[in-house]
py3Dmol code that shows the C-alpha trace and the ligand (Angstrom):
import py3Dmol

protein = """\
ATOM      1  CA  MET A   1      -0.009   0.006  -0.094  1.00  0.00           C
ATOM      2  CA  TYR A   2       1.130   3.529  -0.649  1.00  0.00           C
ATOM      3  CA  VAL A   3       2.045   5.452   2.386  1.00  0.00           C
ATOM      4  CA  CYS A   4       3.222   8.456   0.495  1.00  0.00           C
ATOM      5  CA  VAL A   5       1.441   9.399  -2.649  1.00  0.00           C
ATOM      6  CA  CYS A   6       3.532  12.385  -3.435  1.00  0.00           C
ATOM      7  CA  GLN A   7       6.759  10.252  -3.462  1.00  0.00           C
ATOM      8  CA  ALA A   8       5.083   6.959  -4.397  1.00  0.00           C
ATOM      9  CA  ILE A   9       6.516   5.306  -1.216  1.00  0.00           C
ATOM     10  CA  THR A  10       4.977   1.936   0.052  1.00  0.00           C
ATOM     11  CA  ASP A  11       4.610   0.810   3.471  1.00  0.00           C
ATOM     12  CA  ARG A  12       7.075  -2.006   2.538  1.00  0.00           C
ATOM     13  CA  GLN A  13       9.770   0.515   1.577  1.00  0.00           C
ATOM     14  CA  VAL A  14       9.249   2.199   4.941  1.00  0.00           C
ATOM     15  CA  ARG A  15       9.533  -1.141   6.792  1.00  0.00           C
ATOM     16  CA  GLU A  16      12.594  -2.065   4.856  1.00  0.00           C
ATOM     17  CA  ALA A  17      14.232   1.290   5.639  1.00  0.00           C
ATOM     18  CA  VAL A  18      13.424   0.874   9.390  1.00  0.00           C
ATOM     19  CA  HIS A  19      14.825  -2.664   9.395  1.00  0.00           C
ATOM     20  CA  SER A  20      17.929  -1.494   7.664  1.00  0.00           C
ATOM     21  CA  GLY A  21      18.586   1.066  10.477  1.00  0.00           C
ATOM     22  CA  VAL A  22      16.465   4.152   9.866  1.00  0.00           C
ATOM     23  CA  GLN A  23      15.333   5.411  13.324  1.00  0.00           C
ATOM     24  CA  SER A  24      13.382   8.584  12.926  1.00  0.00           C
ATOM     25  CA  MET A  25      11.048  10.488  10.689  1.00  0.00           C
ATOM     26  CA  ARG A  26      13.919  12.763   9.747  1.00  0.00           C
ATOM     27  CA  GLY A  27      15.631   9.574   8.570  1.00  0.00           C
ATOM     28  CA  LEU A  28      12.721   8.375   6.675  1.00  0.00           C
ATOM     29  CA  ARG A  29      12.483  11.734   4.998  1.00  0.00           C
ATOM     30  CA  GLN A  30      16.245  11.827   4.126  1.00  0.00           C
ATOM     31  CA  HIS A  31      16.219   8.177   2.974  1.00  0.00           C
ATOM     32  CA  LEU A  32      13.066   7.847   1.154  1.00  0.00           C
ATOM     33  CA  GLY A  33      11.575  11.343   0.812  1.00  0.00           C
ATOM     34  CA  VAL A  34       8.556  10.455   3.098  1.00  0.00           C
ATOM     35  CA  ALA A  35       6.780  13.636   4.130  1.00  0.00           C
ATOM     36  CA  SER A  36       8.789  15.809   2.037  1.00  0.00           C
ATOM     37  CA  GLU A  37       5.964  17.508   0.189  1.00  0.00           C
ATOM     38  CA  CYS A  38       2.529  17.831   1.329  1.00  0.00           C
ATOM     39  CA  GLY A  39       3.100  15.992   4.662  1.00  0.00           C
ATOM     40  CA  LYS A  40      -0.095  14.107   4.784  1.00  0.00           C
ATOM     41  CA  CYS A  41       1.674  10.833   5.083  1.00  0.00           C
ATOM     42  CA  ALA A  42       3.740  11.706   8.164  1.00  0.00           C
ATOM     43  CA  ARG A  43       1.267  10.333  10.721  1.00  0.00           C
ATOM     44  CA  CYS A  44       0.963   6.974   8.816  1.00  0.00           C
ATOM     45  CA  ALA A  45       4.832   6.769   8.255  1.00  0.00           C
ATOM     46  CA  HIS A  46       5.385   7.514  11.902  1.00  0.00           C
ATOM     47  CA  GLY A  47       2.868   4.740  12.827  1.00  0.00           C
ATOM     48  CA  ILE A  48       4.856   2.263  10.843  1.00  0.00           C
ATOM     49  CA  LEU A  49       8.096   3.457  12.307  1.00  0.00           C
ATOM     50  CA  LYS A  50       6.843   2.913  15.780  1.00  0.00           C
ATOM     51  CA  GLU A  51       5.400  -0.424  14.878  1.00  0.00           C
ATOM     52  CA  CYS A  52       8.590  -1.704  13.450  1.00  0.00           C
ATOM     53  CA  GLN A  53      10.608  -0.467  16.338  1.00  0.00           C
ATOM     54  CA  ALA A  54       8.384  -2.098  18.798  1.00  0.00           C
ATOM     55  CA  CYS A  55       8.612  -5.409  16.914  1.00  0.00           C
ATOM     56  CA  PRO A  56      12.011  -5.506  15.034  1.00  0.00           C
ATOM     57  CA  SER A  57      11.645  -9.084  13.969  1.00  0.00           C
ATOM     58  CA  ALA A  58       8.249  -8.626  12.486  1.00  0.00           C
ATOM     59  CA  SER A  59       7.604  -9.544   8.939  1.00  0.00           C
ATOM     60  CA  LEU A  60       7.560  -6.965   6.130  1.00  0.00           C
ATOM     61  CA  SER A  61       4.170  -8.122   5.020  1.00  0.00           C
ATOM     62  CA  PRO A  62       2.018  -5.296   3.553  1.00  0.00           C
ATOM     63  CA  ALA A  63      -0.972  -6.761   5.340  1.00  0.00           C
ATOM     64  CA  ASP A  64       0.562  -5.276   8.578  1.00  0.00           C
ATOM     65  CA  ALA A  65       0.175  -1.721   7.607  1.00  0.00           C
ATOM     66  CA  ALA A  66      -0.402   0.554  10.466  1.00  0.00           C
ATOM     67  CA  CYS A  67      -2.759   2.821   8.693  1.00  0.00           C
ATOM     68  CA  ALA A  68      -5.517   1.332   6.264  1.00  0.00           C
TER      69      ALA A  68
END
"""
ligand_1 = """\
4
FES
S 1.780 12.037 0.713
Fe 3.819 12.068 1.367
S 4.422 14.183 1.198
Fe 2.539 14.070 0.232
"""
view = py3Dmol.view(width=600, height=400)
view.addModel(protein, "pdb")
view.setStyle({"model": 0}, {"cartoon": {"style": "trace"}})
view.addModel(ligand_1, "xyz")
view.setStyle({"model": 1}, {"stick": {}})
view.zoomTo()
view.show()
C-alpha cells in the first residue's frame, strides 16, 4: 500500500528502511523522501516506524500496515 502518494513510497519501503537502520521520521525523509512534500503521510509513516521499532523481527508483510 502507498504510504506517501507524493513520492510513491509504499509501507514495505518504509519497513525495509526501518529494518535497515532508519530510526526517525527525519531519517525516513532523508532516506526515502517521506513527508517531504504535502506531509499528509507523516502520521502513517510515523505509525509504521513505531510499529517496526516495537517489533523489530516482524515480517515485512504489507498486510501489517499501521494505517489502512
Ligand atoms: S503524501 Fe507524502 S508528502 Fe504528500
